[in-house]
C-alpha positions as CSV (number, residue, x, y, z in Angstrom):
1,M,19.7,40.2,-50.3
2,D,18.2,42.7,-48.3
3,K,15.2,41.5,-46.9
4,T,13.7,44.5,-46.3
5,E,13.8,45.0,-50.5
6,Q,10.1,44.4,-51.3
7,M,9.1,46.1,-47.8
8,E,7.4,49.7,-47.9
9,Y,8.8,52.6,-46.2
10,C,6.5,53.0,-43.0
11,G,8.4,57.0,-42.7
12,L,9.5,56.8,-39.1
13,N,13.2,56.2,-38.1
14,M,15.2,55.6,-35.2
15,T,18.5,56.6,-35.0
16,N,22.2,56.4,-32.8
17,C,22.9,60.0,-33.4
18,D,21.0,61.6,-31.3
19,H,19.5,57.8,-29.4
20,T,16.4,58.3,-30.4
21,I,13.6,56.0,-31.4
22,D,10.0,58.3,-33.2
23,D,6.8,57.8,-31.6
24,G,4.8,55.9,-33.3
25,L,7.7,53.3,-35.0
26,A,6.8,49.9,-32.9
27,E,3.5,50.4,-33.6
28,A,3.7,51.2,-37.3
29,L,6.0,47.9,-37.8
30,M,4.0,45.4,-35.8
31,T,1.0,46.3,-38.0
32,K,2.3,45.5,-40.6
33,P,4.7,42.8,-39.5
34,G,7.5,42.1,-42.7
35,E,5.5,44.6,-44.8
36,V,7.0,47.8,-43.2
37,Y,9.9,48.9,-42.2
38,G,11.8,52.0,-40.4
39,K,15.3,53.7,-40.8
40,Y,18.2,53.7,-38.3
41,P,21.1,55.2,-39.6
42,G,24.4,55.3,-36.9
43,W,27.9,57.2,-37.5
44,D,29.9,53.3,-38.8
45,F,26.1,52.0,-40.0
46,Y,23.0,52.1,-41.7
47,A,19.4,49.6,-40.9
48,H,15.9,48.7,-42.1
49,V,14.6,47.8,-38.8
50,Y,11.3,45.9,-39.1
51,Y,9.1,43.4,-36.9
52,L,8.9,39.9,-38.1
53,D,7.7,36.6,-36.1
54,D,7.5,38.8,-32.8
55,K,10.5,40.3,-33.0
56,F,11.9,44.0,-33.8
57,H,14.8,43.4,-36.6
58,A,17.7,45.4,-37.8
59,E,19.3,44.6,-41.0
60,I,22.4,46.1,-40.6
61,M,25.0,47.7,-43.6
62,V,28.2,49.2,-43.6
63,Y,29.5,50.6,-47.3
64,H,25.8,49.4,-48.7
65,C,27.0,45.3,-48.0
66,V,24.4,43.4,-45.8
67,K,27.2,42.4,-42.1
68,G,24.9,40.7,-40.5
69,I,20.8,40.9,-38.2
70,V,20.4,41.7,-35.1
71,S,16.8,41.1,-33.1
72,S,15.7,42.4,-30.0
73,E,11.8,42.0,-28.7
74,S,12.1,46.0,-27.9
75,L,12.9,48.4,-30.5
76,E,15.3,50.1,-26.6
77,G,16.4,46.9,-26.9
78,L,17.4,46.6,-30.2
79,M,19.2,50.1,-30.0
80,E,21.1,48.3,-27.4
81,S,21.9,45.1,-28.9
82,V,23.0,47.0,-32.0
83,S,25.0,50.3,-30.4
84,N,27.5,47.4,-28.5
85,I,27.8,45.8,-31.6
86,Y,28.5,48.7,-34.3
87,G,29.1,51.8,-31.9
88,Q,27.4,54.2,-29.5
89,D,27.6,56.7,-32.2
């Protein structure tokens, strides 16, 4: 089951396509932990990012199937970890 299924989309994103994180994404996720998520597209994956238990999490999907969850203390660290596993693009 998708952990973010009951969460609300916050309207902000991060992407591996140009390695950017929208201004305000971290704050939006931290303000409502476990209640909102952002979108995180990459070339070979798609993820929902959220904040819970003092960490940022990316729920990784490949071909619409959840493949795993990667966690980090920062969105930048999360992007680096996800990129190392699923590719830089």
